[in-house]
C-alpha positions as CSV (number, residue, x, y, z in Angstrom):
1,X,-4.8,8.3,-16.0
2,X,-8.4,7.8,-15.2
3,X,-10.4,9.4,-12.5
4,X,-11.1,5.8,-11.3
5,X,-7.4,5.3,-10.6
6,X,-7.3,8.6,-8.7
7,X,-10.3,7.6,-6.6
8,X,-8.7,4.2,-5.9
9,X,-5.5,5.8,-4.7
10,X,-7.4,8.1,-2.3
11,X,-9.9,5.4,-1.2
12,X,-7.1,3.0,-0.2
13,X,-5.4,5.6,1.9
14,X,-8.7,6.6,3.6
15,X,-9.5,2.9,4.4
16,X,-6.0,2.3,5.7
17,X,-6.0,5.4,7.9
18,X,-9.5,4.7,9.2
19,X,-8.3,1.1,10.1
20,X,-4.9,1.9,11.5
21,X,-5.2,5.3,13.2
22,X,-4.8,5.2,17.0
23,X,-4.4,2.2,19.3
24,X,-5.9,-0.8,17.4
25,X,-6.2,-4.5,18.1
26,X,-4.7,-6.6,15.3
27,X,-7.2,-9.0,13.8
28,X,-7.1,-11.0,10.7
29,X,-10.1,-9.1,9.4
30,X,-8.5,-5.8,10.2
31,X,-5.5,-6.7,8.2
32,X,-7.5,-8.1,5.3
33,X,-10.2,-5.4,5.1
34,X,-8.1,-3.0,2.9
35,X,-7.0,-5.9,0.7
36,X,-10.6,-7.0,0.3
37,X,-11.6,-3.4,-0.5
38,X,-8.9,-3.3,-3.2
39,X,-9.9,-6.7,-4.6
40,X,-13.4,-5.5,-5.1
41,X,-12.4,-2.2,-6.7
42,X,-9.4,-3.1,-8.9
43,X,-11.3,-5.1,-11.5
44,X,-13.4,-2.0,-12.2
45,X,-10.4,0.3,-12.7
46,X,-7.8,-2.0,-14.2
47,X,-6.8,-0.6,-17.6
48,X,-5.8,-4.1,-18.8
49,X,-2.6,-5.9,-18.0
50,X,0.4,-5.6,-20.3
51,X,2.8,-8.5,-19.5
52,X,5.3,-7.9,-22.3
53,X,8.7,-6.4,-22.7
54,X,9.6,-3.1,-21.1
55,X,6.0,-2.7,-19.9
56,X,6.5,-5.7,-17.7
57,X,9.7,-4.3,-16.3
58,X,8.0,-1.0,-15.5
59,X,5.2,-2.9,-13.7
60,X,7.7,-5.0,-11.7
61,X,9.7,-1.9,-10.8
62,X,6.6,-0.1,-9.6
63,X,5.6,-3.1,-7.5
64,X,9.1,-3.2,-5.9
65,X,9.0,0.6,-5.1
66,X,5.5,0.2,-3.8
67,X,6.5,-2.7,-1.5
68,X,9.4,-0.6,-0.2
69,X,7.0,2.3,0.6
70,X,4.7,-0.1,2.4
71,X,7.5,-1.4,4.6
72,X,8.7,2.2,5.2
73,X,5.2,3.3,6.4
74,X,5.3,0.6,9.1
75,X,8.4,2.1,10.6
76,X,6.1,4.9,11.9
77,X,3.8,2.4,13.7
78,X,4.3,0.9,17.1
79,X,3.5,-2.8,17.6
80,X,2.9,-4.2,21.1
81,X,1.6,-7.4,22.7
82,X,-0.3,-7.2,26.0
83,X,0.1,-9.8,28.8
84,X,-2.8,-11.8,27.5
85,X,-1.1,-12.2,24.1
86,X,-3.3,-9.8,22.3
87,X,-1.4,-7.9,19.6
88,X,-1.9,-4.1,19.2
89,X,-0.7,-1.4,16.8
90,X,-0.4,2.3,17.5
91,X,-0.3,4.7,14.6
92,X,-0.3,8.4,15.0
93,X,0.4,11.6,13.1
94,X,3.7,10.4,11.6
95,X,2.1,7.3,10.2
96,X,-0.7,9.3,8.7
97,X,1.7,11.9,7.3
98,X,3.7,9.1,5.5
99,X,0.6,7.7,3.9
100,X,-0.7,11.2,2.9
101,X,2.7,12.1,1.4
102,X,2.8,8.9,-0.6
103,X,-0.7,9.4,-1.9
104,X,-0.1,13.1,-2.6
105,X,3.2,12.3,-4.5
106,X,1.3,9.8,-6.6
107,X,-1.4,12.3,-7.3
108,X,1.0,15.0,-8.3
109,X,2.8,12.6,-10.6
110,X,-0.4,11.6,-12.2
111,X,-1.4,15.2,-12.6
112,X,2.0,16.0,-14.1
113,X,1.6,13.1,-16.6
114,X,-1.7,14.5,-17.8
115,X,-0.8,18.2,-17.8
116,X,2.9,19.1,-17.3
117,X,5.1,16.6,-19.1
118,X,2.6,14.8,-21.3
119,X,4.8,15.0,-24.4
120,X,8.0,13.9,-22.6
121,X,6.1,11.0,-21.1
122,X,4.7,10.0,-24.5
123,X,8.2,10.1,-26.0
124,X,9.5,8.0,-23.1
125,X,6.8,5.4,-23.6
126,X,7.3,5.3,-27.3
127,X,11.1,5.2,-27.1
128,X,11.0,2.4,-24.6
129,X,8.1,0.5,-26.2
130,X,5.9,0.7,-23.2
131,X,2.2,0.7,-23.7
132,X,-0.1,3.2,-22.0
133,X,-1.8,0.2,-20.3
134,X,1.5,-0.9,-18.8
135,X,2.1,2.6,-17.5
136,X,-1.3,2.8,-15.9
137,X,-0.8,-0.7,-14.5
138,X,2.5,0.4,-12.9
139,X,0.7,3.3,-11.1
140,X,-2.0,0.9,-9.9
141,X,0.6,-1.7,-8.8
142,X,2.6,1.0,-7.0
143,X,-0.6,1.7,-5.0
144,X,-1.5,-1.9,-4.3
145,X,2.0,-3.1,-3.5
146,X,2.3,-0.3,-0.9
147,X,-0.8,-1.5,0.8
148,X,-0.1,-5.2,0.6
149,X,3.5,-4.8,1.9
150,X,2.1,-2.6,4.7
151,X,-0.4,-5.3,5.7
152,X,2.3,-8.1,5.5
153,X,4.8,-6.0,7.5
154,X,2.2,-5.4,10.2
155,X,1.4,-9.1,10.4
156,X,5.1,-10.1,10.5
157,X,5.9,-7.4,13.2
158,X,3.0,-8.5,15.4
159,X,4.0,-12.2,15.1
160,X,7.6,-11.3,16.0
161,X,6.4,-9.2,18.9
162,X,4.1,-12.0,20.1
163,X,7.0,-14.5,19.9
164,X,9.2,-12.2,22.0
165,X,6.6,-11.3,24.6
166,X,6.6,-13.1,27.9
167,X,3.6,-15.3,28.4
168,X,1.3,-14.8,31.4
169,X,1.8,-17.8,33.7
170,X,-1.2,-20.0,34.0
171,X,-2.7,-19.9,37.5
172,X,-3.3,-23.4,38.9
173,X,-6.9,-24.1,39.7
């Protein structure tokens, strides 16, 4: 794994926490900012897509696990709608801890791939006919799918909360 993938992993968590920490108004730009950040960075760190055989299965599995983690992270965030219809999120320590644990687990796994179980990983990749690029893609997809699912879940939760919220009655003029 490259240093670039490690930096991408850490940068995405930093951008998400900077955006989500505390009581924040939900805006389209606020939801898209981490995605735009990733869209700019990913082309520079992408190892090259492998869309064949077991490599593709590994990439799909990583995306599914990442999406699940993104939805899980939103369970630690409160979504509210004020009387004016403005949507808000509140993310505290629990939300930050979930993101930090997810990022740390990825980093420990990457470090382990490079230093602790390199031979076993190599044998696994060879035995299952998975390219190194597909493996690197799966790590990156895990990271990106977590972030994308998190943003989509926030959007869905705020829309549902807005639909359930009582509307402020219009005052006749």
